[in-house]
C-alpha positions in Angstrom: -11.5 23.2 8.2 -9.0 25.8 9.5 -6.9 28.1 7.4 -3.4 27.3 6.4 -1.9 29.5 9.1 -3.1 27.1 11.7 -1.1 24.2 10.3 2.0 23.2 12.2 4.7 20.9 10.9 6.6 19.2 13.6 8.7 16.1 14.4 6.5 13.1 15.1 6.3 11.8 18.6 5.4 8.3 19.9 1.9 9.6 20.7 1.4 10.3 16.9 1.8 6.6 15.9 -1.9 5.8 15.8 -2.6 8.9 13.7 0.3 8.1 11.3 -0.7 4.5 11.0 -4.3 5.6 10.2 -3.0 8.0 7.5 -0.8 5.2 6.0 -4.1 3.2 5.7 -5.7 6.2 3.9 -2.7 6.4 1.6 -2.9 2.7 0.9 -6.6 3.3 -0.1 -5.6 6.3 -2.3 -2.9 4.3 -4.0 -5.2 1.3 -4.5 -2.8 -0.8 -2.4 -4.9 -1.7 0.6 -4.1 -5.4 0.4 -0.4 -4.6 0.9 -1.1 -2.6 4.0 -0.4 -5.2 6.7 1.9 -3.4 9.1 0.8 -2.9 12.7 1.1 0.3 14.8 3.4 -1.5 17.3 5.9 -2.2 14.5 5.7 1.4 13.3 6.4 2.7 16.8 9.5 0.4 17.2 10.9 1.5 13.9 10.3 5.2 14.4 11.1 5.5 18.1 12.9 2.3 19.2 16.6 1.9 20.1 17.4 1.1 16.5 15.6 3.7 14.4 14.9 2.9 10.8 12.8 5.9 9.8 11.7 9.3 11.0 8.5 11.2 10.4 7.1 14.7 10.4 3.5 15.4 10.9 1.3 18.3 9.9 -1.2 19.3 12.5 -4.3 21.5 11.9 -6.0 22.7 15.1 -4.2 20.0 17.1 -5.3 17.1 14.7 -2.7 15.3 12.6 -3.8 15.7 8.9 -0.7 14.7 7.1 2.7 13.1 7.4 6.0 12.6 5.7 8.0 9.4 6.6 11.6 9.3 5.5 15.0 7.7 6.0 18.6 8.3 5.1 20.4 6.4 2.3 23.8 7.0 0.7 25.0 8.1 -2.7 28.3 6.5 -3.6 28.7 8.8 -6.6 28.3 11.9 -4.4 29.9 10.4 -1.3 27.1 12.0 0.7 24.0 10.9 2.5 20.7 11.3 0.9 17.2 11.7 2.3 14.6 9.3 0.9 10.9 10.2 1.3 9.1 6.9 1.7 5.6 8.4 2.0 4.0 11.8 1.9 0.3 12.1 2.5 -2.2 14.8 3.3 -5.9 14.1 3.9 -8.2 14.9 1.0 -10.1 17.6 3.0 -6.8 19.4 3.7 -5.2 19.4 0.3 -4.4 22.5 -1.8 -3.6 24.5 1.3 0.2 24.3 1.2 0.5 21.4 3.7 2.3 19.1 1.3 4.7 21.9 0.4 5.2 22.7 4.1 6.1 19.0 4.7 8.5 18.9 1.7 10.1 22.2 2.7 10.8 20.9 6.2 12.3 17.7 4.7 14.5 19.8 2.4 15.7 21.7 5.4 16.5 18.5 7.2 18.4 17.2 4.1 20.4 20.3 3.8 21.2 20.4 7.5 22.3 16.8 7.4 24.6 17.4 4.5 22.6 15.4 2.1 23.4 15.6 -1.6 19.9 14.8 -2.7 16.4 14.1 -1.7 14.4 11.4 -3.6 11.1 9.7 -3.7 8.9 7.6 -5.9 5.4 8.3 -7.2 3.0 6.0 -9.0 2.9 6.8 -12.7 -0.9 7.4 -12.7 -0.7 10.0 -9.9 -0.8 13.1 -12.2 -1.7 15.6 -9.4 1.4 14.6 -7.4 3.6 14.4 -10.5 2.6 18.0 -11.5 3.2 19.2 -7.9 6.7 17.7 -7.8 7.6 19.1 -11.2 6.5 22.6 -10.1 9.0 22.3 -7.2 11.8 21.6 -9.7 12.0 17.8 -9.1 12.6 15.7 -12.2 11.6 12.1 -12.9 14.4 9.5 -13.1 12.8 7.7 -16.0 16.0 5.9 -16.9 15.9 3.9 -13.7 13.7 0.9 -12.9 12.9 0.0 -9.4 13.2 -3.6 -8.3 11.8 -5.2 -5.2 12.4 -8.5 -3.5 9.9 -9.6 -0.9 8.3 -12.6 0.8 9.4 -16.1 -0.2 11.8 -14.7 -2.8 13.6 -12.6 -0.2 13.7 -15.5 2.2 15.0 -17.9 -0.5 17.8 -15.6 -1.4 18.8 -15.1 2.2 18.9 -18.9 2.9 22.4 -20.4 3.3 
């Protein structure tokens, strides 16, 4: 393992898709959600780099190897009348944690949010993930406990969309 000085955070490129997809699989394992991980690398490539982009990603490289990523997209706050940056996933491989890589990725995202004129940066964390929750609190992030996330998928989404 290299020292933290050898880590580079950069914009993801199409050649990073296999590494990002692999890290998403590791994240699914960590979050105990492997059965939900059904996306294919080709889908990820289209959504990150196609004509209609739905998301963007940063990668953290250590000695030329991608060891972490942050995948994000922009949303909008009607109350602020400003865009927001939503961090969908942040992951650093276990062997590379506690070296400042997660902080470097979040710092790069915060810069991106400020540069884009965003009024906020948000993300979700599983309630059992104490190490991440503590890390985010140390950064000054606060939980939005008064909000409940809802999700509509699969047959329910299709049924609602039907004419």
